[in-house]
C-alpha positions in Angstrom: 46.5 -54.8 176.4 48.6 -52.0 178.2 51.7 -53.0 176.2 49.9 -52.7 173.1 48.4 -49.4 174.1 52.1 -48.1 174.6 52.8 -49.2 170.9 50.1 -47.6 169.3 51.6 -44.0 169.0 55.4 -45.2 167.6 53.2 -47.9 164.9 50.9 -44.6 163.9 54.3 -42.5 163.5 56.7 -44.8 161.2 52.5 -46.2 159.4 52.3 -41.9 159.3 55.4 -41.7 157.9 55.8 -44.3 155.3 53.1 -43.2 154.0 53.6 -39.4 153.5 57.3 -39.6 153.8 57.0 -36.1 155.6 58.3 -36.2 159.1 57.1 -33.4 160.5 53.0 -35.2 159.8 54.2 -38.4 161.1 55.9 -36.3 164.4 52.4 -34.4 164.8 50.6 -37.6 164.6 52.7 -39.3 167.2 51.9 -36.1 169.3 48.4 -36.5 169.3 48.5 -40.5 169.8 50.8 -40.1 173.1 48.1 -37.4 174.6 45.1 -39.5 173.8 47.2 -43.0 175.5 47.6 -40.6 178.5 44.2 -39.4 178.3 42.7 -43.0 177.7 44.9 -43.9 181.2 43.3 -41.4 183.1 39.8 -42.0 181.9 40.2 -45.6 182.8 42.4 -45.9 185.8 41.5 -41.8 187.2 45.5 -41.4 187.2 48.6 -41.3 184.7 51.8 -43.6 185.5 55.2 -41.9 185.9 55.9 -43.7 182.9 53.6 -42.4 180.5 53.9 -38.9 181.8 57.8 -38.8 181.1 56.5 -40.0 178.1 54.5 -37.3 177.2 56.1 -34.5 178.3 59.4 -35.5 176.5 57.7 -36.0 173.2 55.4 -32.8 173.8 58.9 -30.9 174.1 61.0 -32.9 171.3 58.0 -33.1 169.4 57.4 -29.1 169.6 61.1 -28.3 169.1 60.8 -30.5 166.1 57.6 -28.8 164.6 58.9 -25.3 165.9 62.4 -25.4 164.4 61.8 -27.6 161.4 64.4 -30.3 162.6 64.1 -33.9 162.9 67.2 -34.3 165.3 64.7 -33.3 168.0 62.7 -35.9 167.6 65.4 -38.4 166.6 67.1 -37.4 170.0 63.6 -38.1 172.2 64.3 -42.2 172.6 67.2 -41.3 173.8 66.3 -38.7 176.2 63.3 -40.8 177.3 65.9 -44.4 177.9 68.2 -42.2 179.7 65.5 -41.0 182.3 64.5 -44.6 182.8 68.0 -45.6 183.1 68.8 -42.8 185.7 66.0 -43.4 187.7 66.6 -46.9 188.3 70.1 -46.2 189.5 69.0 -43.2 191.6 66.4 -46.0 193.0 68.7 -48.1 193.7 71.6 -46.0 195.5 69.5 -43.5 197.3 66.2 -45.0 197.5 64.6 -48.0 200.3 64.0 -49.8 197.3 65.2 -49.9 194.3 62.6 -49.1 191.5 62.3 -52.7 189.3 61.5 -54.3 193.3 58.5 -51.7 193.9 56.9 -52.4 190.5 57.4 -56.1 190.6 57.8 -57.1 193.9 54.2 -57.9 194.7 54.4 -60.8 191.4 58.2 -61.9 192.4 59.8 -62.6 195.5 63.7 -62.7 194.6 66.3 -61.7 197.3 67.6 -58.5 197.4 71.0 -59.4 195.6 68.4 -60.8 192.5 66.7 -57.4 192.7 69.6 -54.8 192.7 71.0 -57.0 189.9 68.0 -56.9 187.5 67.7 -53.3 188.2 71.4 -52.6 186.9 70.7 -54.5 184.4 67.8 -52.9 182.9 69.6 -49.7 183.9 72.4 -50.9 181.6 69.4 -52.1 178.8 68.4 -48.3 179.0 71.2 -46.7 178.3 72.4 -49.1 176.0 69.1 -48.6 173.8 69.6 -44.6 173.9 72.9 -45.2 172.7 71.7 -47.1 169.9 68.9 -44.9 169.4 71.8 -42.5 168.7 74.2 -44.2 166.4 71.4 -45.2 163.6 69.8 -41.4 163.9 73.7 -40.3 162.7 75.1 -42.8 161.1 71.7 -44.0 158.9 69.2 -42.7 156.9 65.9 -41.1 158.3 63.6 -43.7 156.9 65.9 -46.7 158.2 65.5 -44.8 161.9 62.0 -44.8 161.9 62.1 -48.3 160.6 64.4 -48.8 163.8 62.4 -47.1 166.6 59.7 -49.4 165.3 61.3 -52.6 165.4 64.4 -51.7 167.3 62.8 -50.4 170.5 60.6 -53.6 170.6 63.2 -56.1 169.7 65.9 -54.8 172.0 63.3 -54.6 175.3 62.0 -57.9 174.5 65.6 -59.6 174.3 65.6 -57.8 177.8 62.8 -59.8 179.0 64.2 -62.7 177.9 67.7 -62.3 179.3 65.5 -61.5 182.5 63.4 -64.9 182.2 66.8 -67.0 181.6 68.7 -65.3 184.7 65.8 -66.1 187.0 65.3 -69.4 185.6 68.7 -70.6 185.6 68.8 -69.5 189.0 65.6 -71.4 190.2 64.1 -68.2 190.7 61.0 -69.3 188.5 60.2 -72.2 190.7 57.0 -72.5 192.2 57.5 -72.5 196.3 57.2 -75.7 197.3 54.4 -76.4 199.4 55.1 -78.3 202.9 53.1 -81.8 202.7 50.9 -82.6 206.1 51.9 -86.3 206.9 48.6 -87.6 207.4 47.6 -89.9 210.7 47.6 -93.6 209.4 44.3 -95.5 210.2 46.2 -98.5 209.8 46.5 -100.4 212.8 48.8 -103.0 212.7 49.1 -105.2 215.8 
């Protein structure tokens, strides 16, 4: 459900853009939707996750600059900045933290050796970096309409592909198997002479 709620602002942004062809109106809708998403998260959990806070503040800053300066380049940079902040956070946690960020977030659900957590953390960091770079390639080399379509579909597709790659990696290493439970030998009641 949370993933659906996170997707709603981008879907609204794209829908308003393709209906109105007005990047400024769609940017306003995006900002309102992200603010509503943060408010809903607070109302339901009494807290706002750091990820949501980062997305909120970057969206307000770059969306506000788009509206203030009437320049769509600011909103086009927003996905790259967010992706690169996530990549930087993962890298910083790997090299400067006691435990990498991915392990802190998913360690309760997955029991993996530390080297595997480190590889996953580095892989996801690389994925966020690539996603940010691809966003700029599309923003600067294609039409605004194509970029909005990419923002709607491309971001989701990249995330889905990284999830699949992660699952394939964990499965091929045998890390997704259920832990073996030791069977206790039952004493036999057969008494043979």
